[in-house]
C-alpha positions as CSV (number, residue, x, y, z in Angstrom):
1,M,93.8,63.7,91.6
2,P,96.3,65.6,93.7
3,S,97.1,64.4,97.2
4,E,96.0,66.4,100.2
5,T,99.5,67.9,100.5
6,S,99.7,68.8,96.8
7,Q,96.3,70.4,97.0
8,K,97.4,72.5,100.0
9,V,100.4,73.8,98.0
10,I,98.2,74.5,95.0
11,D,95.8,76.4,97.2
12,L,98.7,78.5,98.5
13,L,99.7,79.6,95.1
14,S,96.3,79.8,93.3
15,P,95.3,83.2,94.6
16,S,98.3,84.7,92.9
17,V,98.5,82.8,89.6
18,G,95.3,80.9,89.2
19,E,94.6,77.2,89.9
20,F,95.7,76.0,86.4
21,V,99.2,77.6,86.7
22,A,99.6,76.6,90.4
23,K,98.8,73.0,89.5
24,A,101.3,73.1,86.6
25,K,104.0,74.5,88.9
26,V,103.4,71.8,91.6
27,T,103.4,69.1,88.9
28,A,106.7,70.4,87.5
29,A,108.4,70.6,90.9
30,C,107.2,67.0,91.6
31,K,108.7,65.7,88.4
32,M,112.0,67.4,89.1
33,V,112.4,65.3,92.2
34,N,110.8,62.1,90.8
35,L,107.6,62.5,92.9
36,N,104.0,62.2,91.8
37,V,101.6,65.0,92.4
38,D,99.0,62.3,93.4
39,T,101.1,60.9,96.2
40,L,103.1,63.8,97.5
41,D,103.1,63.8,101.3
42,K,104.6,65.9,104.1
43,S,107.6,63.6,104.5
44,Q,108.7,64.6,100.9
45,L,108.2,68.4,101.3
46,K,111.9,69.3,101.9
47,D,113.1,68.1,98.5
48,F,109.9,69.3,96.8
49,A,110.1,72.8,98.3
50,D,113.6,73.3,97.0
51,K,112.4,72.6,93.4
52,F,109.2,74.4,93.9
53,E,111.2,77.5,94.7
54,V,113.0,77.1,91.4
55,V,109.8,76.8,89.3
56,C,108.3,79.8,91.1
57,L,111.3,82.1,90.3
58,T,109.3,83.4,87.4
59,L,107.1,85.1,90.0
60,G,110.1,86.9,91.4
61,P,112.9,85.7,93.8
62,E,111.2,87.1,96.9
63,I,107.9,85.5,96.1
64,A,109.6,82.2,95.3
65,K,111.4,82.3,98.7
66,N,108.3,83.2,100.6
67,V,106.3,80.4,98.9
68,K,109.0,77.9,99.7
69,Q,108.8,78.9,103.4
70,K,105.1,78.5,103.4
71,V,105.3,75.1,101.8
72,L,107.9,74.0,104.5
73,A,105.5,75.2,107.2
74,L,102.7,72.9,106.0
C-alpha cells in the first residue's frame, strides 16, 4: 500500500494518465533512487522529484517540469 506521500503524488498525476500508469511512474521513480513506494515521505521528495520528472518526460517536457514542481510543493 502506497504511503500517504506516494498516494498524494499518484493523485496528482492520475487525472492525466489514470491511476494505474500514475502508480507505475511513482514506483519507477522510487526504484531509481532506492526508495520504496510504501515508505516514501516528505523528507525524500527532493531526490524522488528529480527522478519523477525523468519518468514523466514521456508526457512532454513541460508537463514533466510542472509535475516535478507540484511534487516539491507537497
